[in-house]
C-alpha positions as CSV (number, residue, x, y, z in Angstrom):
1,M,5.2,18.4,-19.1
2,E,6.2,15.8,-16.5
3,I,6.8,12.2,-17.6
4,T,5.6,9.3,-15.4
5,T,6.0,5.6,-16.0
6,V,3.8,2.9,-14.5
7,H,5.3,-0.6,-14.7
8,V,2.5,-3.2,-14.4
9,M,4.1,-6.5,-13.4
10,R,2.5,-10.0,-13.2
11,H,3.3,-12.1,-10.1
12,G,5.8,-14.8,-10.2
13,E,5.3,-18.6,-10.2
14,V,2.7,-19.8,-7.7
15,D,2.9,-22.8,-5.3
16,N,0.0,-24.8,-6.7
17,P,0.8,-28.5,-6.6
18,Q,-2.8,-29.6,-7.3
19,G,-3.1,-27.5,-10.4
20,L,-6.2,-25.6,-9.2
21,L,-7.5,-22.6,-10.9
22,Y,-6.8,-20.5,-7.8
23,G,-8.2,-17.1,-9.0
24,R,-9.1,-15.1,-5.9
25,L,-8.8,-18.0,-3.4
26,P,-6.6,-17.1,-0.4
27,G,-3.3,-18.7,0.6
28,F,-1.6,-19.2,-2.8
29,G,1.9,-17.8,-2.4
30,L,5.0,-18.0,-4.5
31,T,7.3,-21.0,-5.1
32,P,11.0,-20.5,-4.5
33,R,11.3,-19.9,-8.2
34,G,8.5,-17.3,-8.0
35,H,10.4,-15.5,-5.3
36,A,13.6,-15.6,-7.4
37,M,11.5,-14.1,-10.3
38,A,10.4,-11.2,-8.1
39,R,14.0,-10.5,-7.0
40,R,15.2,-10.7,-10.6
41,V,12.7,-7.9,-11.6
42,A,13.7,-5.8,-8.6
43,D,17.4,-6.2,-9.5
44,H,16.6,-5.3,-13.1
45,L,14.8,-2.1,-12.1
46,V,17.7,-1.1,-9.9
47,E,20.2,-1.8,-12.7
48,Q,18.2,0.4,-15.0
49,R,18.3,3.2,-12.4
50,R,14.5,3.4,-12.4
51,D,12.9,6.1,-10.2
52,I,10.4,3.9,-8.4
53,T,8.6,6.0,-5.7
54,T,5.4,3.9,-5.5
55,V,4.8,0.2,-5.2
56,I,1.1,-1.0,-5.3
57,A,-0.1,-4.6,-5.5
58,S,-3.2,-6.7,-5.6
59,P,-4.3,-7.8,-2.2
60,L,-3.7,-11.4,-3.0
61,L,-0.7,-13.1,-1.3
62,R,1.2,-13.9,-4.5
63,A,1.1,-10.3,-5.7
64,Q,2.1,-8.9,-2.3
65,Q,5.1,-11.3,-2.2
66,T,6.1,-10.3,-5.8
67,A,6.0,-6.6,-5.0
68,A,8.1,-6.9,-1.8
69,P,11.7,-7.1,-3.3
70,T,11.2,-4.0,-5.4
71,A,9.7,-2.1,-2.5
72,R,12.7,-3.0,-0.4
73,A,15.2,-2.2,-3.1
74,F,13.7,1.4,-3.5
75,G,13.0,1.9,0.2
76,V,9.2,2.2,0.0
77,E,6.2,0.4,1.5
78,V,4.0,-1.9,-0.5
79,D,0.5,-0.4,-0.8
80,W,-2.4,-2.4,-2.0
81,D,-5.3,-1.7,-4.3
82,P,-8.3,-4.1,-4.5
83,R,-8.9,-3.0,-8.1
84,L,-5.7,-4.9,-9.1
85,V,-7.2,-8.3,-8.0
86,E,-7.5,-11.3,-10.2
87,A,-10.6,-11.6,-12.3
88,G,-13.5,-13.4,-10.8
89,N,-14.1,-16.9,-12.3
90,A,-16.7,-19.5,-11.7
91,F,-14.1,-22.3,-12.0
92,E,-12.1,-21.3,-9.0
93,G,-10.9,-24.4,-7.1
94,V,-11.3,-26.7,-10.1
95,P,-8.2,-28.4,-11.6
96,V,-9.1,-27.3,-15.1
97,N,-5.9,-28.3,-16.8
98,A,-5.6,-31.8,-15.4
99,H,-9.3,-32.7,-16.0
100,R,-10.5,-30.7,-19.0
101,I,-13.0,-33.4,-19.8
102,S,-14.9,-32.5,-16.6
103,L,-15.6,-29.0,-18.1
104,T,-18.0,-30.6,-20.6
105,H,-20.3,-31.8,-17.8
106,P,-23.8,-30.4,-18.2
107,Q,-23.6,-28.6,-14.8
108,Y,-21.2,-26.1,-16.6
109,W,-23.1,-25.6,-19.8
110,H,-24.8,-22.4,-18.6
111,L,-21.4,-20.8,-18.2
112,Y,-20.6,-21.0,-21.9
113,V,-23.5,-19.1,-23.3
114,N,-21.5,-15.9,-23.9
115,P,-17.7,-16.2,-24.2
116,L,-17.4,-12.6,-25.3
117,R,-18.6,-11.4,-21.9
118,P,-17.3,-13.9,-20.6
119,S,-20.3,-15.7,-19.0
120,W,-18.1,-17.8,-16.7
121,G,-16.5,-14.9,-14.9
122,E,-16.1,-11.2,-14.4
123,P,-16.9,-9.2,-17.6
124,Y,-14.0,-7.9,-19.6
125,T,-15.5,-4.4,-19.6
126,E,-15.6,-4.4,-15.8
127,V,-12.0,-5.7,-15.5
128,A,-10.9,-3.0,-18.0
129,A,-12.7,-0.3,-16.0
130,R,-11.2,-1.2,-12.6
131,M,-7.7,-1.7,-14.1
132,R,-7.9,1.7,-15.8
133,A,-8.8,3.3,-12.5
134,A,-6.0,1.5,-10.7
135,L,-3.5,2.7,-13.3
136,S,-4.8,6.2,-13.0
137,G,-4.3,6.0,-9.2
138,A,-0.7,4.8,-9.6
139,L,-0.1,7.6,-12.1
140,R,-1.3,10.2,-9.6
141,A,0.7,8.7,-6.8
142,A,4.0,8.6,-8.7
143,R,3.5,11.8,-10.7
144,G,6.8,12.8,-12.3
145,H,8.5,9.5,-11.2
146,E,7.8,5.8,-11.7
147,A,5.5,3.2,-10.1
148,L,5.5,-0.6,-9.9
149,V,2.0,-2.1,-9.9
150,V,1.6,-5.9,-9.4
151,S,-1.5,-7.6,-10.7
152,H,-2.5,-10.8,-12.6
153,Q,-2.5,-12.1,-16.1
154,M,-6.1,-11.6,-17.3
155,P,-6.5,-8.1,-15.8
156,I,-3.1,-7.0,-17.2
157,T,-3.9,-8.4,-20.6
158,T,-7.3,-6.8,-20.6
159,L,-5.8,-3.4,-19.6
160,T,-3.2,-3.7,-22.3
161,R,-5.7,-4.6,-25.0
162,F,-7.9,-1.6,-23.9
163,A,-4.9,0.7,-24.2
164,Q,-4.1,-0.7,-27.6
165,C,-7.7,-0.2,-28.8
166,K,-8.1,-3.9,-29.4
167,P,-11.2,-5.9,-28.7
168,L,-11.2,-7.0,-25.1
169,P,-12.3,-10.7,-25.7
170,H,-9.3,-12.8,-26.4
171,A,-8.0,-16.4,-26.3
172,P,-6.1,-17.1,-23.0
173,W,-3.5,-19.3,-24.8
174,A,-2.5,-16.3,-27.0
175,R,-1.7,-13.9,-24.0
176,T,1.7,-12.3,-24.0
177,C,1.9,-11.8,-20.2
178,S,4.4,-14.2,-18.7
179,L,5.1,-14.8,-15.0
180,A,7.0,-11.8,-13.7
181,S,6.7,-9.9,-16.9
182,V,6.6,-6.1,-16.9
183,T,4.3,-4.1,-19.1
184,S,5.2,-0.4,-18.9
185,F,2.9,2.5,-19.6
186,L,4.6,5.9,-20.3
187,F,2.6,9.1,-19.7
188,E,3.2,12.7,-20.5
189,G,1.0,14.4,-18.0
190,D,-2.2,12.4,-18.1
191,T,-1.7,11.3,-21.7
192,L,-0.4,7.8,-22.6
193,I,2.4,8.2,-25.1
194,G,4.0,4.8,-25.1
195,M,4.0,1.2,-24.0
196,S,6.6,-1.6,-23.8
197,Y,6.8,-5.2,-22.6
198,E,9.7,-7.1,-21.2
199,E,10.5,-10.4,-19.4
200,P,13.4,-9.7,-17.0
201,A,13.1,-13.2,-15.6
202,A,12.8,-15.0,-19.0
203,D,15.4,-17.6,-18.2
204,L,13.5,-18.7,-15.1
205,L,10.4,-19.4,-17.2
206,V,12.0,-22.6,-18.5
207,G,10.9,-25.2,-16.1
208,A,8.3,-23.0,-14.5
209,S,4.6,-23.9,-14.1
210,D,1.8,-21.6,-15.1
211,M,-2.0,-22.1,-15.2
212,T,-2.1,-20.1,-18.5
213,P,1.4,-19.9,-20.0
214,G,0.1,-18.0,-23.1
215,T,3.1,-17.3,-25.4
216,S,5.7,-17.7,-22.7
217,A,8.2,-20.5,-22.2
218,A,6.5,-21.8,-19.0
219,A,4.9,-25.2,-18.9
220,L,1.1,-25.8,-18.4
221,A,0.3,-26.5,-14.7
222,R,-1.6,-29.8,-14.3
């Protein structure tokens, strides 16, 4: 039976000097380091002689920019899938890392009633469902070959936890999904038979800024 690999990549470092939780806000592109991260992953996939025939990205600018070097390297166009977008979050536009004390203001209390949903944003179950659908779409598009899919940390983590049969609620600071990381899903036909995780741009994480570094070497953006 045919083997297909779908590589799910997180975007590179984002130009966010105010340290805002940018979420789905428009206009947040990559820093020069972020572009270097994207090129590093493209070079890595070429060096590994990957058979990339499909590149699909979230519609957000940072994801489109991250996908571009791999698309060029393999001579394909970047497609986009709205199901790969960042998770919705009620704190979009708030500098949550620099002013954490502000999150204790009574105006936000109603957002904390159910952290397992979570009540401050898009439910984990909905994120998992749309990411599964996007993964299935990439699998169909790249059948018998390989695809690169570019998305965002929370959706990738949620998809990974679903595939590993782990509870979807999790602590953001414990996420293993660094900037420009690649989580690969290996399929035999339509059956998932393996998963792997790598950080081709690991050396560029030192000195990088990330809203949620998780377990990576990047620093917390403020």
